[in-house]
Backbone as a ProteinNet text record, in pm:
[ID]
protein_1_A
[PRIMARY]
MRDDITVGALLKVIKLQLEGGGIENADTESELILMEELKLSRGQLASDSEKIIPDEKMELLERIVERRLKHEPLQYIFGKAYFMNIWFHVAPGVLIPRPETELLVEKICREAPQGAEICDLGTGCGTIALTVAYERRDVKVTGVDVSRPALRIAGINRQEWKLDNVQLIRSDLFSALSGRRFDYIAANLPYISPAEYQQLSAEVRDYEPELALQAEDDGLAVIRRAIASAPDFMKPEGRIIFEIGATQGEAVKGFMQATGKYADIDIIKDYNQHDRFVAGKIG
[TERTIARY]
639.5	643.9	788.7	807.1	942.8	953.1	1076.1	1098.2	1062.5	1052	1024.4	898.3	796.2	668.8	571.1	487.9	392.7	265.6	188.1	61.1	-27.9	-39	-124.3	-77.6	52.6	105.9	89	110.9	97.1	-48	-139	-280.7	-312.6	-258.3	-281.3	-214.3	-93	-20.4	-95.6	-141	-212.1	-342.2	-412.5	-536.9	-511.1	-407.8	-376.2	-336.5	-260.5	-221.1	-342.5	-433.5	-552.8	-642.4	-658.7	-738	-676.3	-544.3	-475.6	-487	-506.5	-520.9	-664.3	-755.3	-894.8	-971.7	-923.9	-993	-1103.9	-1226	-1336.3	-1321.3	-1381.9	-1378.4	-1235.4	-1147.1	-1006.7	-992.7	-1078.1	-1076.3	-1090.2	-1198.8	-1228.2	-1121.5	-1079.5	-983.7	-847.2	-803.8	-675.3	-681.1	-794.2	-810.9	-810	-882.1	-888.6	-751.9	-671.3	-537.6	-453.9	-453.5	-373.9	-433.3	-565.1	-627.8	-595	-600.2	-576.3	-430.6	-338	-197.2	-126.8	-176.8	-118.1	-197	-307.3	-392.8	-441.1	-493.6	-544.9	-694.4	-765.2	-904.7	-910.5	-1029.4	-1042.3	-1006.1	-1043.8	-1009.4	-859.3	-791.2	-646.2	-571.6	-631.6	-567.7	-547.4	-644.4	-633.7	-543.9	-563.1	-484.7	-337.4	-305.7	-167.3	-110.1	-168.2	-130.9	14.3	79.4	218.6	319.7	271.7	363.6	431.2	559.3	636.3	606.9	591	567.1	699.7	707.3	830.2	866.4	995.4	1042.7	978.6	969.6	915.5	767.9	697.1	557.1	545.6	638.1	637	647.7	737.9	755.7	627.4	563	439.5	329.3	316.8	213.4	234.2	358	386.8	338.7	360.9	317.3	164.6	99.2	-47.5	-102.8	-47.3	-94.6	-69.3	45.7	76.5	-27.4	-62.6	-162	-299.2	-335.6	-467.8	-475.5	-364	-364.2	-380.2	-362.1	-392	-537	-613.5	-755.2	-781.8	-680.8	-705.1	-786.9	-897	-981.3	-904.8	-936	-870.4	-890	-1007.2	-1032.8	-933.4	-897.7	-798.4	-659.1	-631.5	-501.2	-484.3	-590.1	-585.7	-605.9	-669.6	-699.7	-820	-901.4	-1018.7	-1127.4	-1250.2	-1364.7	-1459.6	-1515.8	-1606.3	-1751	-1830.4	-1970	-2049.4	-2145.6	-2225.3	-2133.5	-2143.5	-2068.3	-1939.2	-1901.3	-1777.8	-1700.8	-1583.6	-1504.9	-1465.3	-1428.1	-1397.2	-1261.7	-1187.1	-1070.4	-1122.2	-1062.7	-1101.4	-976.4	-993.9	-886.6	-954	-876.3	-938	-1024.9	-1019.8	-1104.8	-1247.7	-1279.4	-1415.5	-1461.8	-1593.6	-1648.5	-1628	-1617.2	-1611.1	-1753.4	-1780.4	-1915.8	-1966.4	-2094.6	-2158.3	-2252.3	-2261.7	-2351.8	-2496.6	-2540.8	-2680.2	-2717.3	-2621.3	-2648.5	-2683.4	-2649.6	-2687.5	-2838.8	-2914.2	-3059.8	-3109.8	-3047.1	-3082.4	-3055	-2937.1	-2900	-2994.6	-3025.7	-3116.7	-3254	-3301.1	-3432.4	-3431.5	-3327.1	-3318.3	-3312.8	-3233.2	-3219.4	-3351.4	-3433	-3564.6	-3664.1	-3661.4	-3768.6	-3740.4	-3616.4	-3585.2	-3635.9	-3707.1	-3757.1	-3644.1	-3673.5	-3575.7	-3521.3	-3388.6	-3325	-3332.5	-3355.4	-3374.8	-3251.6	-3277.7	-3172.2	-3173.4	-3059.6	-3050.5	-2945.1	-2973.6	-2877.8	-2839.2	-2709.3	-2657.4	-2596.3	-2667	-2618.5	-2520.1	-2402.2	-2300.5	-2239.7	-2190.3	-2149.6	-2026.4	-1940.7	-1821.3	-1732.8	-1696.1	-1611.8	-1691.6	-1822.8	-1907.5	-1988.2	-1998.8	-2062.2	-2198.2	-2288.8	-2424	-2425.5	-2366.7	-2370.8	-2312.4	-2195.9	-2126.6	-2188.4	-2236.7	-2298	-2428.8	-2510.6	-2633.3	-2599.7	-2499.9	-2461	-2407	-2339.9	-2285.7	-2397.7	-2495.1	-2604.6	-2709.3	-2724.6	-2825.4	-2755.4	-2703.7	-2627.4	-2714.9	-2846.6	-2936.5	-2956.4	-2921.4	-2949.6	-2830.7	-2859.7	-2754.7	-2752.2	-2633.9	-2621.5	-2532.1	-2577.3	-2496.2	-2461.3	-2333	-2287.3	-2231.8	-2281.3	-2233.5	-2177.1	-2078.4	-2019.6	-1953.7	-1949.6	-1884.3	-1733.8	-1690.2	-1550	-1469.9	-1364.5	-1277.6	-1205.5	-1149	-1083.1	-1177.9	-1302.8	-1399.1	-1424.3	-1442.1	-1468.7	-1348.7	-1228.4	-1108.9	-1109.5	-1143	-1145.7	-1261.9	-1376.8	-1489.5	-1452.2	-1375	-1330.5	-1239.7	-1152.3	-1066.1	-1151.2	-1253.7	-1340.8	-1424	-1469.3	-1542.4	-1455.1	-1329.1	-1236.5	-1206.4	-1193.7	-1165.1	-1269.3	-1395.6	-1505.4	-1558.8	-1493.3	-1528.6	-1677.8	-1725.5	-1867.4	-1891.2	-1912.7	-1932.8	-2070.9	-2158.8	-2293.1	-2299.9	-2182.8	-2177	-2106.5	-2168.8	-2109.2	-2084.4	-1969.5	-1935	-1921.8	-1989	-1992.8	-1967.7	-1883.9	-1866.5	-1982.9	-2056.9	-2176.3	-2212.9	-2256.2	-2313.6	-2461.4	-2497.4	-2630.1	-2660.5	-2766.4	-2809.2	-2752.7	-2658.3	-2615.8	-2560.4	-2500.1	-2442.6	-2528.2	-2654.6	-2741	-2859	-2843.6	-2952.1	-3011.5	-3144.3	-3212.8	-3221.5	-3153.6	-3155.4	-3275.4	-3333.8	-3440.4	-3414.7	-3449.2	-3413	-3535	-3525.5	-3628.5	-3612.9	-3488.7	-3462.6	-3346.4	-3363.1	-3255.8	-3222.9	-3095	-3045.6	-2962.9	-2980.2	-2908.2	-2853.4	-2724	-2655.4	-2570.1	-2635.6	-2575.5	-2535.1	-2451.4	-2414.2	-2537.9	-2547.7	-2666	-2632.6	-2507.1	-2467	-2457.1	-2517.5	-2515	-2377	-2341.9	-2212.1	-2192.6	-2297.9	-2285.4	-2258.3	-2330.1	-2309.2	-2170.2	-2122.2	-1991.4	-1881.2	-1890.7	-1789.4	-1790.7	-1900.3	-1912.7	-1879.1	-1845.1	-1813.8	-1687.2	-1675.3	-1554.8	-1433.8	-1315.6	-1191.8	-1174.8	-1217.6	-1206	-1276.1	-1391.1	-1468.9	-1424.2	-1423	-1397.4	-1257.7	-1158.5	-1020.1	-974.5	-1053.5	-1006	-1102.8	-1232.5	-1325.8	-1355.9	-1389.9	-1402.4	-1521.9	-1494.7	-1600	-1705.5	-1663.6	-1755.9	-1866.9	-1834.9	-1932.3	-2015.6	-1984.5	-2051.9	-2142	-2092.1	-2155.3	-2234	-2349.7	-2430.1	-2493.9	-2519.6	-2586.2	-2734.7	-2807	-2951.4	-2978.7	-2910.5	-2925.7	-2892.8	-2802.8	-2760.7	-2847.7	-2947.7	-3047.1	-3036.2	-2939	-2932.1	-2919.9	-2831.5	-2809.1	-2927.3	-2980.3	-3096.5	-3215.3	-3236.2	-3347.8	-3330.3	-3207.5	-3181.2	-3215.2	-3174.9	-3200.1	-3349.9	-3422.9	-3567.9	-3635.4	-3593.4	-3653.6	-3625	-3506.3	-3464.4	-3500.9	-3505.9	-3516.3	-3634.9	-3755.6	-3868.2	-3843.1	-3760	-3729.4	-3639.3	-3587.8	-3495.9	-3548	-3678.6	-3739.7	-3838.9	-3838.3	-3936	-4072.2	-4179.8	-4309.3	-4299	-4354.8	-4345.8	-4204.2	-4115.3	-3980.2	-3979.5	-3880.3	-3868	-3740.2	-3741	-3623.7	-3609.3	-3485.8	-3461.4	-3342.7	-3360.7	-3256.9	-3208.8	-3077	-3024.6	-3016.4	-3057.1	-3070.5	-3013.5	-3006	-2970.3	-3090.3	-3063.4	-3166.2	-3278.8	-3257.2	-3362.1	-3426.1	-3397.2	-3438	-3555.5	-3608.5	-3711.6	-3832.7	-3891.7	-4013.2	-3985.8	-3869.3	-3835.8	-3822.2	-3750.4	-3731	-3863.5	-3942	-4075.3	-4157.6	-4148.6	-4222.3	-4176.5	-4045.6	-3993.8	-4050.1	-4053.4	-4103.5	-4253.3	-4329.2	-4473.1	-4500	-4418.2	-4440.5	-4425.5	-4348.8	-4333.2	-4459.2	-4539.4	-4658	-4626.9	-4501.7	-4460	-4428.1	-4437	-4402.8	-4524.5	-4527.1	-4634	-4573.5	-4656.6	-4615.8	-4485.1	-4475.6	-4353.4	-4348.5	-4234.2	-4222.8	-4089.1	-4091.1	-3969	-3932.2	-3808.2	-3763.5	-3655.2	-3664.2	-3569	-3453.2	-3340.5	-3222.6	-3222.1	-3109.2	-3098.2	-3122.2	-3093.5	-3109.1	-3241.9	-3331.5	-3464.3	-3459.1	-3356	-3348.5	-3397.2	-3462.3	-3495.2	-3366	-3363.9	-3240.1	-3262.3	-3383.4	-3410.7	-3550.3	-3565.6	-3697.9	-3711.2	-3816.5	-3836.4	-3972.1	-3984	-4109.3	-4102.1	-4208.1	-4207.2	-4266.7	-4248.2	-4299.8	-4451.6	-4515.1	-4658.9	-4736.7
535.6	401.7	364	262	221	69.4	18.6	-125.3	-190.3	-324.1	-403.4	-355.1	-335.8	-292.8	-409	-422.1	-532.6	-499.4	-602.7	-585.5	-487.5	-507.2	-420.6	-276.3	-258	-121.9	-54.2	-128.7	-71.4	-33	-114.1	-82.3	55.3	82.4	212.3	326.1	300.6	403.6	440.9	338.2	365	439.6	399.1	468.1	616.7	647.1	787.6	864.7	799.3	865.6	898	801.5	823.4	931	927.6	1030.9	1168.6	1176.1	1303	1353.9	1260.8	1299	1324.4	1323.4	1352.7	1239.6	1116.7	1001	956.4	951.4	902.6	752.2	704.6	560.6	508	587.4	546.8	415	389.8	262.3	144.9	149.5	39.5	27.1	140.1	135.1	84.5	120.8	69.6	-82.3	-133.3	-278.5	-342.4	-281.5	-337.8	-343.3	-241	-238	-354.4	-375.3	-485.3	-621.1	-632.1	-759	-798.6	-701.7	-729.8	-766	-688.3	-707.3	-812.8	-838.1	-942.6	-1072.9	-1071.4	-1189.2	-1240.7	-1150.2	-1183.6	-1156.4	-1235.3	-1205.1	-1097.5	-1043.2	-941.6	-1002.4	-1127.8	-1194.2	-1212.3	-1242.2	-1261.4	-1131.9	-1018.6	-891.5	-880.2	-932.9	-930.5	-1042.1	-1164.2	-1277.3	-1270	-1205.1	-1192.7	-1053.3	-981.8	-841	-821.6	-924.5	-910.8	-958.3	-1004.2	-1049.5	-929.7	-948.6	-842	-840	-720	-704.3	-720.4	-809.3	-823.2	-692.7	-669.1	-544.8	-520.4	-627.7	-608.2	-567.2	-616.2	-576.9	-432.8	-392.8	-255.4	-155.4	-183.2	-92.5	-83.2	-197.8	-200.1	-124.7	-147.3	-81.5	69.7	112.8	256.4	318.9	249	301.6	307.6	206.9	204.5	322.4	346.4	457.2	590.6	603.6	727.7	753.1	649.5	664.3	697.3	632.3	659.5	801.5	852.9	990	1092.9	1049.3	1135.1	1116.1	1040.1	1013.3	919.1	843.4	738.8	628.9	585.4	482.3	352.4	288.2	162	57.9	59	-41.9	-30.1	91.4	107.5	69.7	99.2	63.8	-87.9	-158	-304.5	-367.6	-291.8	-347.1	-438.2	-434.3	-521.4	-457.5	-496.7	-450.2	-567.5	-577.3	-687	-643.5	-736.9	-707.4	-836.7	-839	-958.4	-1078.3	-1182.5	-1304.8	-1318.1	-1214.7	-1223	-1091.2	-1086.3	-963.3	-931.6	-806.5	-757.7	-689	-714.3	-631.1	-492.2	-389.6	-251.7	-167.4	-60	35.8	170	279.3	410.2	425.3	332.8	340.6	294.8	241.8	193.2	243.7	255.9	291.2	177.6	214.5	116.2	70.2	-60.2	-107.6	-51.3	-11.9	42.8	-60.1	-61.7	-157.8	-143.8	-20.1	-0.1	-79.7	-99.5	-170.3	-316.4	-368	-504.9	-523.1	-420	-429.1	-448.9	-380.8	-395.5	-538.3	-590.3	-726.1	-828.8	-811.6	-905.5	-906.1	-787	-777.2	-850.1	-828.7	-897.6	-1048.6	-1093.3	-1237.6	-1300	-1224.8	-1275	-1277.7	-1175.6	-1155.6	-1209	-1224.3	-1268.1	-1410.5	-1433.8	-1569.3	-1667.2	-1794.5	-1898.7	-1879.8	-1882.6	-1868.8	-1729.2	-1630.1	-1493	-1439.2	-1347.2	-1267.3	-1129.9	-1091.3	-969.8	-877.8	-748	-648.2	-556.9	-532.9	-441.2	-322.1	-208.3	-86.4	-13.7	16.9	82.9	-13.9	-125.8	-235.9	-205.2	-112	-80.9	-202.9	-234	-352.1	-481.1	-469.6	-588.1	-619.2	-525.2	-551.6	-617.7	-554.4	-608.5	-732.8	-721.6	-831.7	-959.9	-949.6	-1069.8	-1125	-1038.2	-1089.4	-1160.6	-1102.6	-1171.6	-1305.6	-1305.9	-1430.1	-1532.9	-1488.3	-1577.7	-1637.5	-1554.1	-1600.8	-1680.2	-1647.3	-1712.8	-1772.4	-1893.3	-1955.2	-1989.4	-1985.6	-2019	-1904	-1780.7	-1665.7	-1633.9	-1554.2	-1502.6	-1350.9	-1296.1	-1153.9	-1087.6	-973	-890.5	-762.2	-740.9	-619	-523.6	-400	-303.6	-179.4	-121.5	3.1	73.3	205.1	282.3	291.6	258.8	274.4	146.7	158.4	43.3	-2.1	90.5	47.2	-28.6	17.4	-51.9	-193.2	-208	-341	-434.2	-377.3	-460.5	-518.1	-435	-481.8	-578.5	-549.7	-642.1	-778.6	-777.2	-903.2	-982.2	-912.5	-978.7	-1041.2	-968.4	-1021.4	-1139.9	-1133.2	-1248	-1372.6	-1354.1	-1467	-1516.9	-1423.7	-1461.4	-1558.5	-1532.6	-1614.1	-1714.5	-1723.9	-1824	-1820.9	-1701.6	-1682.3	-1680.5	-1797.6	-1810	-1761.8	-1734.4	-1686.2	-1534	-1468.6	-1322.6	-1284	-1194.5	-1135.7	-988	-937.7	-797	-729	-614.5	-544.7	-396.4	-337.4	-192.7	-127.7	-44.9	14	140	242.2	362.3	332.9	294.9	242.9	127	139.2	25.8	30.4	120	144.1	19.9	-72.8	-193.3	-316.9	-295.7	-409.3	-423.4	-380.8	-385.7	-526.8	-534.8	-662.9	-744	-699.7	-773.7	-730.8	-826.2	-796	-873	-809.3	-863.7	-877	-974.3	-992.1	-890	-848.4	-754.2	-664.3	-534.8	-438.6	-368.7	-369.7	-295.2	-179.5	-62	56.5	134.7	120.5	203	303	409.7	508.1	632.8	718.9	842.7	925.5	973.8	1051.9	1171.9	1208.2	1322.1	1446.8	1555.7	1679.7	1743.8	1832	1901.2	1976.2	2040.2	2112.8	2017.7	1904.9	1805.8	1744.3	1726.9	1664.4	1744.1	1875.3	1959.4	1947	1899.3	1886.7	1746.5	1655.2	1518.9	1515.6	1411.4	1394.1	1374.4	1401.9	1385.1	1240.6	1144.7	1003.1	972.8	1034.3	1008.8	1100.3	1230.6	1328.1	1315.1	1286.8	1285.6	1150.4	1045.4	912.1	833	842.1	761.7	831.8	755.3	813.1	907.2	1029.3	1129.6	1082.7	1012.7	965.5	878.9	802.4	711.4	776.1	900.8	968	1082.3	1168.1	1295.6	1294.9	1361.6	1378.5	1517.1	1568.4	1698	1685.4	1797.3	1797.9	1750.9	1816.6	1782.7	1636.2	1580.5	1442.1	1339.8	1385	1292.4	1269.6	1330.6	1323.5	1180.8	1102.8	966.2	876.9	893.3	813.8	841.3	967.8	1001.2	933.2	930	860.6	712.6	652.4	509.1	480.8	567.8	550.5	554.4	646.5	661	540.3	484	376.7	236.8	216	81.6	0	58.5	-25.9	-104.9	-51.3	-122.8	-243.9	-257.7	-367.6	-457.3	-446.1	-525	-625.7	-744.4	-845.7	-811.4	-871.1	-853.6	-891.5	-811.1	-828.3	-803	-749.6	-719.2	-614	-622.9	-530.6	-448.4	-332.5	-244.6	-179.5	-154.3	-86.2	7.4	130.9	233.2	262.5	271.5	327.2	478.7	553.7	699.1	769.9	902.6	983.7	1000.2	1037	1037.8	1136.8	1236	1336.1	1319.6	1210.5	1197.6	1104	1044.2	942.8	989.4	1100.6	1148	1190.8	1252.5	1295.5	1175.5	1073.5	955.6	882.7	871.7	811.1	889.9	1023.1	1107.2	1088.1	1074.5	1050.6	919.3	817	687.3	695.1	763.3	778.1	854.2	956	1041.8	966.3	858.7	781.7	703.5	672.6	590.3	444.5	404.6	267.8	180.1	237.5	161.8	150.7	43.2	21.9	-19.1	-15.6	-58.7	9.1	139.3	213.2	237.6	206.5	211.9	273.3	359.7	416.3	331.6	285.4	193.9	261.9	248.8	313.5	220.6	281.1	204.1	177.8	129.8	95.9	216.7	336.8	459.5	530	460.2	512.9	634.4	637.3	736.5	673.1	752.3	701	656.6	532.4	481.5	411.8	362.6	292	329.8	327.2	335.3	213.3	136.4	11.1	12.9	-60.6	-73.2	-187.9	-205.6	-307	-246.4	-315.7	-264.4	-263.7	-157	-142.8	-213.1
1108.6	1167.9	1198.4	1281.7	1315.2	1307.2	1306.3	1300.4	1433.9	1429.6	1550.9	1622	1544.9	1601.2	1594.6	1695.6	1701.2	1623.1	1598.4	1528.9	1604.9	1736.5	1817.2	1818.2	1830.4	1832.4	1697.4	1589.4	1455.7	1427.4	1476.4	1458.4	1517.7	1636.1	1700.7	1623.5	1573.8	1498.6	1371.8	1296.7	1171.4	1199.4	1303.8	1339.1	1365.5	1441.7	1472.7	1346.6	1258.3	1134.2	1048.1	1036.6	955.5	1016.1	1147.1	1213.9	1190.1	1202	1180.9	1039	944.7	804.3	762.7	860.6	831.1	766.6	784.7	727.9	822.9	771.3	853.1	875.6	984.3	1015.2	1024.3	1086.8	1099.2	1173.6	1271.6	1344.6	1248.9	1170.3	1078.5	970.9	915.9	805.4	850	970.1	1018.4	1032.6	1078.6	1087.9	948.9	854.5	720.1	653.9	674.5	614.5	666.2	795.1	850.8	815.2	817.7	782.5	639.6	548.1	407.1	380.5	434.9	400.6	484.7	605.7	689.2	682.8	605.7	589.3	725	804.1	936.4	941.5	1022.4	1050.5	1158.7	1182	1287.2	1423.1	1447	1572.6	1588	1476.3	1482	1508.9	1472.6	1506.6	1657.2	1732.5	1878.7	1929.4	1880	1931.9	1892.9	1780.1	1733.2	1759.8	1854.2	1874.4	1915.3	1972.9	2017.2	1913.3	1799.9	1695.1	1629.3	1592.1	1527.3	1377.9	1323.6	1179.7	1104.7	1003.9	924.6	853	832.3	769.4	633.6	552	417	421.6	520.5	536	585.8	668.6	718.9	604.6	510.7	396.7	314.6	291.1	214.6	288	417.4	496.7	502	506.5	504.5	374.4	261.9	132	124	179.3	179.3	257.9	375.5	458.5	388.6	324.6	251.4	142.4	69.7	-36.3	21.4	130.8	189.8	244	295.1	345.7	234.4	110.2	-5.3	-50.5	28.7	6.2	-110.1	-150.8	-249.5	-182.7	-244.5	-182.4	-157.3	-46.2	-12.7	-122.7	-185.2	-288.4	-403.7	-443.3	-548.8	-498.4	-373.8	-316.8	-313.5	-270.5	-264.1	-401.4	-492.6	-624.3	-626.3	-521.7	-516.7	-431.8	-460.8	-383.9	-363.9	-246	-213.5	-237.8	-291.2	-322.4	-312.5	-223	-197.1	-171.4	-251.3	-223	-302.1	-377.8	-455.3	-442.1	-505.3	-505.8	-650	-670.3	-804.5	-808.4	-915	-943.1	-977.9	-918.2	-950.1	-970.3	-1044.3	-1071.8	-1099.5	-1106.4	-1125.9	-1250.5	-1345.5	-1464.1	-1443	-1322.5	-1295	-1158.8	-1144.5	-1014.9	-915.3	-789.1	-681.6	-651.5	-645.9	-614.3	-481.8	-481.5	-362	-300.3	-166.5	-100.7	-145.3	-175.8	-214.2	-339.7	-427.2	-552	-527	-409.4	-375.4	-381.8	-343.2	-346.7	-489.4	-584.2	-725.2	-771.9	-739	-780.4	-718.9	-591.1	-524.2	-590.3	-629.6	-694.3	-829	-908.1	-1036.8	-1017	-922.5	-898.6	-855.2	-781.7	-738.9	-854.6	-938.1	-1036	-1175.4	-1213.1	-1349.2	-1371.6	-1481.6	-1507.2	-1537.7	-1526.6	-1556.2	-1697.3	-1710	-1840.4	-1899.7	-1816.8	-1864.7	-1937	-2029.6	-2091.8	-2026.1	-1971.6	-1889.8	-1948.9	-1947.9	-1995.5	-1880.1	-1865.9	-1764.2	-1836.5	-1833.1	-1899.5	-1808	-1859.9	-1778.7	-1679.8	-1730.5	-1642.2	-1557.9	-1602.5	-1523.9	-1507.9	-1385	-1358.7	-1365.7	-1392.6	-1405.1	-1281.1	-1189.6	-1060.3	-1074.3	-1147.1	-1158.7	-1247.4	-1365.7	-1462.1	-1404.3	-1345.4	-1298.5	-1170.9	-1083.5	-960.9	-992.4	-1081.1	-1122.1	-1187	-1275	-1342.7	-1244.4	-1140.5	-1037.9	-953.4	-916.5	-830.6	-908.1	-1036.4	-1120.4	-1242.4	-1227.2	-1336.4	-1457.3	-1440.7	-1551.1	-1648.9	-1609.8	-1695.7	-1786	-1890.1	-1977.7	-1962	-1935.7	-1907	-2011.7	-2060.9	-2150.2	-2076.7	-2052.8	-1988.3	-2092.2	-2094.9	-2194.7	-2126.7	-2188.5	-2138.9	-2256.5	-2251.1	-2356.1	-2332.2	-2210.3	-2171.2	-2197.8	-2279.1	-2303.6	-2176.2	-2095	-1970.7	-1878	-1870	-1783.9	-1834.8	-1963.6	-2019.2	-2002.9	-2009	-1987.6	-1845.6	-1748.2	-1609.8	-1589.1	-1650.6	-1641.3	-1698.8	-1807.1	-1865.7	-1772.4	-1702.5	-1604.6	-1493.5	-1448.7	-1344.4	-1393.5	-1518	-1574.3	-1576.2	-1615	-1617.6	-1476.7	-1381.2	-1241.8	-1188.2	-1221	-1167.3	-1269.3	-1386.4	-1488.1	-1521.7	-1552.3	-1579.9	-1730.4	-1786.1	-1930.1	-1973.7	-1878.3	-1912.6	-1918.7	-1934.2	-1946.3	-2076.2	-2150.9	-2270.7	-2243.3	-2284	-2264.5	-2399.9	-2415.1	-2543.4	-2521.7	-2608	-2603.6	-2676.5	-2604.8	-2662.3	-2586.4	-2657.7	-2596.4	-2575.7	-2452.9	-2422.4	-2518.5	-2601	-2683.4	-2825.7	-2853.2	-2991.8	-3061.2	-2987.4	-3047.8	-3023.7	-2984.8	-2949.2	-3044.2	-3165.9	-3263.2	-3272.9	-3263.1	-3276.5	-3148.9	-3043.9	-2917.4	-2831.7	-2759.1	-2663	-2535	-2423.1	-2292.3	-2200.8	-2109.9	-2007.7	-1895.8	-1871.9	-1762	-1801.3	-1778.3	-1802.7	-1671.9	-1635.8	-1519.7	-1570.7	-1510.7	-1558	-1440.1	-1416.7	-1316.8	-1394.5	-1437.6	-1526.8	-1448.9	-1508.1	-1437.4	-1405.8	-1280	-1241	-1152	-1141.6	-1059.2	-1146.8	-1102.5	-1179.8	-1171.2	-1266.9	-1260.7	-1129.2	-1077.8	-950.5	-835.5	-832.4	-726.1	-735.6	-858.6	-878.5	-808.7	-812.1	-748.7	-596.7	-541.8	-396.2	-345	-433.4	-391.2	-306.2	-225.6	-144.4	-234.1	-179.2	-256.7	-301.1	-217.8	-253.3	-385.4	-405	-526.5	-640.3	-617.3	-724.4	-784.1	-699.2	-747.2	-800.4	-779.8	-817.5	-904.9	-881	-958.8	-1092.2	-1196.1	-1330.6	-1344.4	-1387.7	-1404.8	-1504	-1609.2	-1713.1	-1654.8	-1551	-1491.8	-1382	-1348.6	-1237.4	-1282.1	-1370.8	-1398.6	-1529.5	-1525.7	-1646.6	-1646.3	-1763.8	-1776	-1740.6	-1753.7	-1726.6	-1583.3	-1487.5	-1345.4	-1316.7	-1395.8	-1375.1	-1446.1	-1521.8	-1576.8	-1727.1	-1793	-1939.5	-1991	-1934.5	-1984.5	-1949.1	-1829.3	-1787.7	-1880.5	-1917.6	-2007.4	-2143.3	-2194.1	-2321.1	-2310.1	-2197.9	-2178.5	-2167.3	-2096	-2081.5	-2218.3	-2303.5	-2435.8	-2524.8	-2513.8	-2605.2	-2557.5	-2426.9	-2371.4	-2420.4	-2438.4	-2481	-2608.5	-2699	-2823.3	-2800.1	-2677.9	-2648	-2535.8	-2507.7	-2400.7	-2459.1	-2405.4	-2443.7	-2383.7	-2435	-2369.7	-2221.6	-2135.4	-1990	-1936.8	-2020.6	-1974.8	-1865.7	-1779.3	-1665.9	-1678.1	-1611.8	-1612.7	-1476.1	-1434.9	-1308	-1323.9	-1278.5	-1282.8	-1141.6	-1123.1	-998.2	-1016.7	-913.5	-926.6	-804.4	-812.9	-697.9	-605.5	-480.3	-376.1	-401.7	-489.4	-515.3	-653.2	-721.2	-861.3	-885.7	-781.7	-799.4	-877.4	-835.6	-901.5	-1045.2	-1069.3	-1205.4	-1298.7	-1255.5	-1339.6	-1361.2	-1256.5	-1271.4	-1373.2	-1365.7	-1460.1	-1603.7	-1625.6	-1760.7	-1816.9	-1731	-1775.9	-1806.9	-1723.5	-1747.1	-1876.9	-1903.1	-2019.8	-2151.5	-2152.9	-2276.4	-2310.1	-2208.8	-2229.1	-2256.7	-2234	-2269.1	-2147.6	-2029.3	-1908.2	-1816.8	-1738	-1640.3	-1507	-1404	-1268.9	-1226.2	-1246.7	-1213.6	-1063.5	-1004.4	-859	-818.5	-719	-661.4	-539.2	-535.5	-429.6	-347.2	-216.3	-126.3	-91.6	-48.6	-10.2	140.3	191.4	333.8	423.3	372.7	451.1	423.3	355.9	323.9	231.2	144.8	38.7	-92	-177.7	-310.4	-378.2	-429.8	-489.1	-623.1	-647	-773	-822.5	-954.6	-1015.7	-1106.3	-1082.4	-1156.2	-1224.8	-1333.6	-1404.5	-1503.4	-1577.5	-1682.6	-1808.9	-1918.8	-2044.2	-2036.3	-2082.8	-2070.4	-2181.7
[MASK]
+++++++++++++++++++++++++++++++++++++++++++++++++++++++++++++++++++++++++++++++++++++++++++++++++++++++++++++++++++++++++++++++++++++++++++++++++++++++++++++++++++++++++++++++++++++++++++++++++++++++++++++++++++++++++++++++++++++++++++++++++++++++++++++++++++++++++++++++++++++++++++

């Protein structure tokens, strides 16, 4: 990059750099970088295209592009990720929220009874727990994770949105929840097999936490543990929903059926018509 460059010219330069570095969606990402760091809307990128970029901003933008060309996700570079109606502080210790998970949150918000007690297994940065608590101020949510770094970031996000109806607990699944029972359990647990993990994009494999992504037994080891334990932590008529990999729907449904403790088990597809969730209620 060079000094005395306009917004419009810099947009083209960043796009070419990203394309040359093999970054998909270079058009969109170049816009997002300028929108985020120059605090401009997409419309202002066009209306302010002849404005000169200040020197101090140029240095920052150069560093951002350098990091992105190493395939570091933009969300980690910006330190935030947007999800539904709020945003989250994120860092390499937590997964980046995925759009597909919005379907899970919407389902819980629709189905949870008034004043429900909800558990979010593997809360990470708090995506599910905090968004449900934000959308449904009447419910009480317990977010659990085995990772201390993840819980620290979830705590920062809880404070950011002043969500007093959320409790965060360090727990390996239900290990620290003795005596607790919930109306709804959400579980976004690791479900990628070791073989699949090696095939992930550099953005995911090199930056996002392996602990939150990979599991043994074809990616199903942790989910199977949760299926076996969850009935002891569900209220009568309690519901549960698992986020899964696109090829795991029938297997997870089968695990739930084999316990004899679940009813109304359903495989739910995502925006791309891939199996993405398995839901049921206590039988």
